[in-house]
N, C-alpha and C positions, 0 to 999 in steps of 0.2 A: 536746426538750432538757431534761434534769433539772438542777435547781439544788440543790446540796449545800452545807451549811454546817458540817459537822464533819469533822475529820481522819480519824476512824475510818471514816466512811461513804465518803469519797472514796477512801481506800486500798482498802477492800473492793471498791468498784466496779471499780477498775482491775485489782486482782488477779484478780477474777472474769473480766474480759475476757481477760486473758492466759491464764488457765486454759482458756479456750475457743479458744485459738490466735489471738486477735486482737492486733494491734499497736496501740501507744498513741502518740499525738502530744500533747505538752503545750505550751500557749501561756500562759506567765506574764504577767500584766498587773497594773497598778494601777488598772484601770477607766477610766471616761470614754472608752470605746472610740471610735475613728475608723477610717477605711478603711485606715490603716496596720496597725492591729490586725487588721482584717478580712482583709487580704492574708495575714497569718500564719496565721489560722484556716483560710482557704481552702486554703493550701498544705498544712497539716497534714491537713486532711480529704481532700485528694487523694492523700496518700502513706500515711496510716495508717488503720486500721480504726476506732479510737476516738479522737476528738479532744476533749481536756479543756482548757478555758480556766480559768485561775485569776484571781481578782479580789480583790486585797488591797492596801489602802493601808498600806504598811509603815512604822510609826512609827520604826523604826531608821534609815531613810534620811533622816530630817529632823533637821537641826541645831537647836540651841536658838534660833537666829535665824530659822528657817524656820517658817511657820505651818501645821502639819498640818491644822488645822481648815478652812483655805481651799482645800485641794486639791479640785478639782471631782469631784463624785460624782453618778451617776444610774443606779441599779441597773436600773430598768425599761428605760431606753434600752439599757443594756449587754446585758441579756438578749435584747432584740430583735435587736441587731446580731450578737451571738455566734450566736444561733440561725439567723439568715438566712445567715450565712457558713458554716454547716455544723457547728457544735460539737454534740457529743453531751452533754457535761457542763459545767456551770459551777460551779466551786468558789469560793464567796464566804464565807469564814469570818470571824467576829468576831475581834477582837484576842485575846480570851482563849483561843480555839482554837489560834492560832499561838504564843502566848506565855502558857501557863497560869500561870506564876509572875509574870507582869507584866513591864513594861518599866521600866528596862533589864534585860537578862538577863545571866547569869553567863558563858555560853559564846557567843562570837562567832567568826566566820571572817574573817580578813584575808588578802589576796593581795598579796604583795610583787611589785614589778616593774610590771605593767600598771596597778596602782592609783595609782602615784606620778605626780605632775604633772597638768597639765590640769584635768580635773574633780576629781581627787583633791586638787589644791592649792586649788581654789576651795571645795570642800566636803569637808573632811578626814575626816569620819566617814561619808560617803555610801557608799563602796564596801564598807566592812565591813558596813554595813546591808544592801546588795544581796546580797553574797556569803552572809551568814548566812541571809536569808530564802529565797534560791534553793536553798541547800544543804538547808534544811528541806523545801522543795517537792520537790526531787529525791529526798530520803529517803522522803517519803510516796508519791510517784508511782511510783517503781521504774523498771524497764526501759522506756525510751521514747526517742523523739526529742523534743528541746525546741527550740522555734522562737523566735528573737529577731530583732528588726529591727537592721539595720546602722546606723541613724541614731544610736543610742547605742553607737558603736563601741568606746569604751573599756570600757563595761560589758560588751559582748560578749567582749572580750579577757579581762577579769577572770573572767567566768563560764566561759569555755573552760578557762582555767588551773586554776580551782578544781575543775571537774569532772574534769580529768585528774589533778590532784594528790591528790584524795580518792577516786579510783577509783569514782566513781558510774557505774552502768550506763546512762548517758545520753549520747546523741550530740547535741551542741549544733549546731544549724543556724542559720547567719546568712542573713537574707533581705534583699533590696534595699530601700532607703529608698523609701517612697511619697511622692510630691510633689504639691503643688497645681499647676495649669496654669502658674503663673508661677515654678515652681521651688522654692518654700518647702517644706521638709520638714514633713510632717504631724506635729503634736505637740499634746498636750492643753493645752500652754501658749499655743497660738496664740489661743485664745478670749479671752485677757486683753490682747491687743494693741489699742491704739487704732486707729482707721482710718488715721491718718497713719503710725503705726509698722508697721501691717500692710502698707501700701504700700511701706515702706522695707525690710522684712525680707528680701525675695528677694535683696538684695545679698549675703547669705551664700553663696547658691548661685552667683551670678555671680562672686564672688571665688574660690571654690573651682574653678570652671570655668576661670578665668584661670590659676590655679596649675597645674591639670592640663594645660592647653594649653602652658604653659611647659615642662613636662616632656615630654609626648608629641609635641608638634608642633615645638618649638624646641630640644629636646635638652638642656634645663637639668638638671643633676645635683647642683647645690649646694643643699642644703636651705635655707640662709639666703637665697639668691637667690629661691627659690620662695616662701618666706614673705614676702619683700619685695613680690612681685607681688600676693599675696593681701592683704597689709596695705594696699597702695596702693588696691586696688579698694574695700575697706571704707571707707577714708578719704574717698572721693568721696561717701559718703552721710552727711550731717551728723547724721542721727537715729540712727546706729549708733555704739555705743561698744565698740570691740574689747576683748575680754578676752584672748584668745590666738589665735594661728594657728601651726600646726606642720606639718612634713613628716617623717613617721616610718615606721619599719618596721611593717608591718601585724601581725606576730606578737607583738611584745613592746612596741611603741610607743616604742622607743628611737630616738634621732636618729643616723643614720649619717653618716660623713664624706662619703660619696658615695651618692646615691640609686641603688638597684638592687633587682631582684626585685619583690615586692609592696609598694607604698607606699600610705600613707593620708595625706591632707591633712585636718587637724582644724581646727575653728574654733569659737569661742564669742564672743558679743557681746550687749550689752544694748540693748534698744529701750525706753526709759523704764524701767519697773520690771520688765520681762520679759526674762529671760536665755534666749537660744536657742543651741543647738548644732547642728552639721552636719558632714558629712565626705564625701569622695569617694575612690575608690580608683584607683590607676594601677598597671598591671603592666608592668614593663620586661623 
């Protein structure tokens, strides 16, 4: 696996691969890789000829109240994980490569609709930062499939809409959430949980499962009633502080009068200082 740190070299490498008739898989990350990222890399490697992982801690995604400097980083470990999972290239640019004129930048990308509410309400500048950096990565990478985890489902919806609206030659692929044995979704934030909060955190998956069962097994179609089931399950865990729970349409994250088609249950909660998100899907 080659490690590349400049935009020009990364673009040249992928263009050269396509010129030889090779297909490209792109796995954008912010580093501190875990097996959830590994599953994305393995899928890309199984479906594409060239698998490129990007590793960039994007300052545009951090609000003034969030500490960019404390985001976990371990390049040596990330290189080992990406290589073992089948990556051919690791693009790890410094900030000045992605934002040559510095941060903030004059041109940003915002996506109306799926950016509103939920994570967008809690972190108002977050999705503009995500959409902007992913748009830049898509512009550099060119024709490819891009693989994202479903754990950050709102982010996935934003990126899908952005790619369609801006006509990028990129097919966005959503991949299932990878979980710990007790159901907790894998996340770089999990390392910050205290032992007590780590033991409490699987309540998110239990709550979502209860909501999914209310729909799939018991025929509940009222979004508010499903949310009440999820909320009650979280309330049973004293170390969990619920931020939001929602039952939405999977395509645009709007709340329907009656649940039908593809539904997503979304949840966010705090465990001490650590805020975690999760979701599950239901198809009716």
